[in-house]
C-alpha positions, -999 to +999 in steps of 0.1 A: +377+168-648+351+182-672+314+174-670+297+162-701+265+179-711+239+153-718+210+175-727+202+212-731+168+227-725+159+252-752+131+277-747+103+269-771+104+304-785+138+299-800+138+262-809+133+273-846+166+293-845+184+290-878+217+275-866+233+275-901+228+312-904+242+317-869+273+297-879+277+317-910+277+349-890+303+336-867+325+325-896+323+360-911+333+374-878+363+351-876+374+362-911+371+398-900+393+390-869+419+375-893+418+406-914+423+427-883+453+406-873+468+412-907+462+449-904+479+450-871+508+429-883+512+453-912+516+482-888+481+497-888+467+490-853+442+518-854+424+503-885+425+469-869+409+482-838+382+501-857+374+470-878+371+448-847+348+473-829+326+477-860+323+440-867+315+431-830+286+455-830+274+442-863+277+406-851+257+414-820+229+430-841+228+401-866+227+374-839+201+394-820+180+396-852+182+358-857+171+352-821+143+377-824+130+361-856+131+327-840+111+340-810+087+357-833+081+324-852+077+306-818+050+331-807+032+327-840+030+289-835+012+293-802 
């Protein structure tokens, strides 16, 4: 049986996180994964793997930047 989450505590530094931008980044990443799947299905697994590796690093940097900016805004409010 799964437990339901009733509330989540968010650190005050990141409560201003731009969730719509985060969702957009994840959507872009999903499109890249679909492209990699197509490349692999077309017989080019090396290109698919390279695309996935490059986009994962890019996603990490972009999400990290969003969290950093939210933390920066949270510090400015104090």
